[in-house]
C-alpha positions in Angstrom: -9.4 9.2 27.1 -10.2 10.0 30.5 -11.6 7.5 33.2 -15.6 7.3 33.1 -15.3 7.4 36.9 -13.1 10.1 36.9 -15.5 11.9 34.5 -18.5 10.7 36.7 -17.1 12.4 39.8 -16.0 15.6 38.0 -19.5 15.5 36.8 -21.1 15.2 40.4 -18.8 17.9 41.7 -20.0 20.6 38.9 -23.7 20.0 37.9 -25.2 22.0 35.5 -28.6 24.1 34.9 -28.4 25.5 38.3 -27.7 28.9 39.9 -27.3 27.8 43.3 -24.4 26.6 45.1 -22.6 23.6 44.2 -21.3 20.7 45.9 -18.1 21.6 48.0 -18.7 25.5 48.1 -18.7 26.3 44.5 -21.2 28.2 42.3 -21.9 28.7 39.0 -20.6 32.0 38.1 -17.3 31.2 40.1 -16.3 28.4 37.8 -17.8 29.9 34.8 -15.6 31.6 32.2 -16.0 33.2 28.6 -14.4 31.1 25.7 -13.2 32.8 22.9 -14.0 31.5 19.4 -12.3 28.2 18.3 -11.0 27.5 21.4 -11.9 24.3 23.2 -14.6 23.3 26.2 -15.5 21.0 28.2 -19.0 19.1 27.8 -21.3 20.4 30.7 -20.9 17.4 33.6 -24.4 16.8 33.4 -23.9 15.5 29.5 -21.0 13.4 30.6 -23.6 11.2 32.4 -25.7 11.2 29.6 -22.6 10.2 27.3 -21.7 7.1 29.7 -25.2 6.3 29.3 -25.8 6.8 26.0 -22.7 6.7 23.8 -24.5 6.5 20.8 -25.7 9.9 21.2 -22.1 11.3 21.8 -20.0 9.3 19.3 -18.5 11.1 16.8 -19.4 10.0 13.3 -16.2 9.8 12.3 -17.2 12.3 9.3 -15.1 15.7 9.1 -17.7 18.4 8.1 -15.1 20.6 5.9 -17.9 22.9 4.9 -20.0 25.2 6.9 -24.1 24.6 7.0 -25.8 26.8 4.8 -28.8 28.9 6.5 -30.6 29.0 3.2 -34.5 28.9 3.4 -34.7 24.8 3.5 -32.5 24.8 6.6 -34.2 27.7 8.1 -37.6 25.9 7.7 -36.1 23.0 9.1 -34.9 24.5 12.1 -38.4 26.6 12.4 -40.5 23.9 12.2 -38.3 21.7 14.2 -37.8 24.3 17.2 -41.5 25.3 17.0 -42.2 21.5 17.0 -40.4 20.5 20.1 -41.6 23.7 22.2 -45.1 22.5 21.6 -44.3 19.0 22.5 -42.6 19.2 26.0 -44.0 21.0 28.6 -41.5 23.2 30.8 -40.6 21.1 34.5 -37.6 21.3 36.3 -35.6 18.2 37.0 -36.7 18.9 41.0 -40.3 18.5 39.9 -40.2 15.9 37.6 -36.9 13.5 39.2 -36.8 15.2 42.9 -33.6 16.4 42.1 -31.9 19.1 40.5 -29.9 18.2 37.5 -31.2 15.0 34.9 -29.9 15.1 31.4 -32.1 12.9 29.4 -33.6 11.8 26.1 -37.0 11.7 24.9 -38.3 14.1 27.8 -39.9 11.2 29.9 -43.6 12.4 30.5 -43.7 14.3 28.0 -42.2 17.0 30.1 -38.5 18.7 30.9 -36.2 21.5 31.5 -33.5 23.6 29.3 -31.9 20.4 28.4 -34.6 18.2 27.6 -35.1 20.8 24.9 -32.1 21.1 23.9 -31.2 17.3 23.4 -34.5 17.1 21.5 -34.0 19.8 19.0 -30.3 18.4 18.7 -31.7 14.6 18.0 -34.4 15.5 15.6 -32.2 18.0 13.9 -29.4 15.0 13.4 -32.4 12.9 12.1 -33.6 15.2 9.7 -30.0 15.1 8.2 -27.9 17.8 9.9 -24.3 16.6 10.8 -23.8 16.0 14.6 -20.5 18.0 14.4 -22.4 21.0 13.3 -25.1 21.1 16.6 -22.9 21.5 19.6 -25.0 22.3 23.1 -24.0 24.7 25.1 -24.6 26.3 28.9 -25.0 29.6 29.0 -26.1 32.4 31.2 -29.1 34.6 30.8 -29.3 38.3 32.0 -30.8 37.1 35.1 -27.9 35.3 36.1 -29.2 31.6 35.3 -27.4 28.7 33.7 -29.6 27.8 30.7 -28.9 24.6 28.0 -29.3 25.7 24.0 
């Protein structure tokens, strides 16, 4: 396991959910790479900081899910209800508007507002609470057609 301070420094240097330049002259597009199915990818740097503050969110359950989740009517309804509920519960507001900085990962969308990371984390936590295995619910940072980074 890597030293937590090392991981925090990596997180501070790279950032996430930003479209502008990053520390050290790096840009999101200069470090983004495509990941093939089955490949291991590093977690988003801001998520590392969240894990350091809330280790329970990132701890493995030690259960290996051998079966894939079926997208049956019951699971589809659960996904739709949770997605719609979280979308109604959180008003979009950037981290800069909420906290005066551009990249904060929070649980529970403080004040009922947040950005893409807050929506993604809230949905992930609600799905886990509804009984889906944590190992089946991954977060990712993707690039939109407008070349913006977005957490899903």
